[in-house]
N, C-alpha and C positions, 0 to 999 in steps of 0.2 A: 505766164507759166509755160510757154512754148519751149519744149526741149526734146531731146532724143532719149529714148529708153529701149533697152533690150527686152524683148517679149518672147515667151514660149507659148505658142499656140497649141491647143489641144481641141479635140472634138468629142465631147462626152456621148454623142450619138453614133460615133463611128470608131470601132476598134481598129480598123485598118488605117485610119489617118495617122496615128502615132503622134509625134510632136514635130513642130517646125519652129526654128528660132529665127528671129528677124529683128532689125532695128526699126522702130517706128517713131513717129512724132507724137508727143503728148500735147494735145491742144488744151485740155482741161483734165482735172484729176479723174474723170470718168469717160474721156473721149480721146481716141487715138486716130492717127492718120497714117495709112500705108501708102506711099507714093512709088509708082513704078514708071517705066518709060512712057506709056500711053494710057495709063489708068491710075485711079486712086480710090481708096476705100476708107470711109470714116466708120469707126466702130464705137458704139456706146457700150461700155462694159459693166459687169455686175459689181465688181469690187473696185473702189477708188484706188488710184495709184499715187504714191507719194513721189515727189521729185527726187528724193534721195534714195529710192529703191534702185538696186542694181539690176534686178530682173523682175518683170511682172508676168503674170499668167493670165491668158485670155482663152475662154472656152468658146469656140466658134459656134457651138450649138445653142448657146444661151445669149450671146451678145447681139445687140442691134447692129444693123449694117446698112450703109448708104453708099452707093457708088457715086463718085464725084470726079468724073474724068477731067473736069476743068481745073483740078488741082494737081494733075499728073506732072511728072518730071519734065515732059516734053513741052510744057507751057512756061516759057521763060518769064512771062509777066508775073507769075506767082512769086518767083524769086525776087523780081524787081520790087513788087509791092511788099513782100515779106509776110511770112505766116503770122507774125505778131500782129501786123496791121489787119490781116484778114480775120483773125480771131476776135479782135477788139472792135472792128468797124461794124456799123449797122449792116445787116444783111443786104439791104437795098443798095448801099454804097459799094459793097463788094460786087454785086451784079453790075452796077454802072461801070465800075473800073474794068472788070473782066470782059464786058460786052462792047467796049469802045472800038470803033472801026480804026483801022490803020495801025494796029498793034501787032 
């Protein structure tokens, strides 16, 4: 199910936040991944997203958040392994591959 989707972020607890539009990776119908140069964030969202949706909406005040810097854009191993593999592999195998020396 790994694919990219456009998201509109809001924050129901902050009137000052407004909205922010971004393209994110959909890892599962309720989990997204935002990747930046040296950081990455996984969000578990309230409403499932369909792959055929053109735009999804995420409320930053209510979604779960996990910082996962090892999945950031500056880690070329992530692209080498592929997000599909990372999503489908057992967690311990992901750790083994990402923690290998000499990479």
